[in-house]
C-alpha positions, 0 to 999 in steps of 0.5 A: 131372820129372812128365809132363803129363797126356795126354802119350804115355809109350810106344809110340803106337797108334790105334784105328780107330773108323770102319768100313773094309774095309782096317783094323780094331782097334788099329794100333801106330805104332812109328815115323813113318808116313804115312796116306793113301788109296793107296800110297806111304802106310804106312797106307792106308784105303779112303776116296775122300776121302783124298789118297794121302799125307794126313797123317803121325804123327811122333815128335819129341823125346818127343812124337808129332805129327800133320802134314797133308800138304796134303791135299784134305779136311783133317786134324782133331783133336777136330774142329779142323783141323790147321795144319802139325803138332800134338801128339797126346795120349791120347784125341784123335780124328783125322778124315781124310775119313770115317776116324776114329781114336782116339790112345793110347799104351801106357805099359808099352811102348816105341816099337818098332824103326824097321824094324818096320811098323805092325801091327794087333794086335787086332780091336776090337769097337768097329768092329762097333758102329754107334755107335762112330764117334761116341764122341769121348770119352777112352779108358776101360776101362769100359762106357758105359751105354745111355742115355749112349751113346744121348745121345752118338749123338743129339748127334753125329747133330744135329751131322752133320745140321747139317753136311749141311744147311749143305752142301745150303744152299751147294749150293742157293745155287750152283745159284741163282747159276749159274742167274742167270749162265746167264740173264744170259749167254744174254741178252747173247748173244741181244741180239747175235744180235737186234741183228745180225738187226735184229729188236730193235724199235728197243730196241738201235738206239742201239748200232748193228748188230753187225758179227758175229752174236756181238754188238758188239765190246768193248774188247780186240776181244772180242765181247759174245756171247763174253762171254755164253758165258763167263758162261753157262759159269761159271753151268753150272759153279756149277750142277754144283758145287751139284748135286755138293754136294747129292749129297754131302750126300744120300750122307752122310745115307744112310750115316749112317742105314745105318751109325749108326741112331737108338738105341731111344727106351727108351735115351734119357735127355736127347736127342731122337730124329731 
């Protein structure tokens, strides 16, 4: 029986492509392991976006599967979100938060004993290269030409910058929606106060004088002023979320510029510098 191309045939491992103070190089996966941001995960990474138990790599019937463990940030293989579990193939790039791992299998070896823990077997130079986090191609033994490398980085930067722009756009929308809700809630509350003080100039006389400074009584015994406060509070929450998205996008942009600088224009073949 011929093995399908790309299917692991030996002991699995992952190469750490992103910079991480806790992990670097090649990590053997001798048995089922849990990846996350804190114990009790078997493999911990210093990424605040990771859930404590974020994802699991498991051996099942000759296959190696990755499973998302209901993580907050999600688990992705080659940019596609993992739903439940998915088979891993040599060269697949796994993304957990800001952590990027490239999966492979050593055909010359067999899976280690289940009693053995995951082991770092080499400090791969790829983690020292600022362009390495954007190498999403298959595992190869050759060296990529500078022009191809630069084009790869530029294309990946364009994708990431587009994602950041989308995050900023969502943040701006939330801020505007929140501002509108705050304005509406404030007007509702202010109308009740003015009605109670009878200084509306006759505009709200048809509703009668409110029984309380918090406005008119609505069905269910709720006062209109309380509804206004609730709407304004929801608006403030939207504004806070929008600002958080803006800050997150800005942080990611600064990290991108710091850790993955734009390659020299002399290297460029097809792409456009940003």
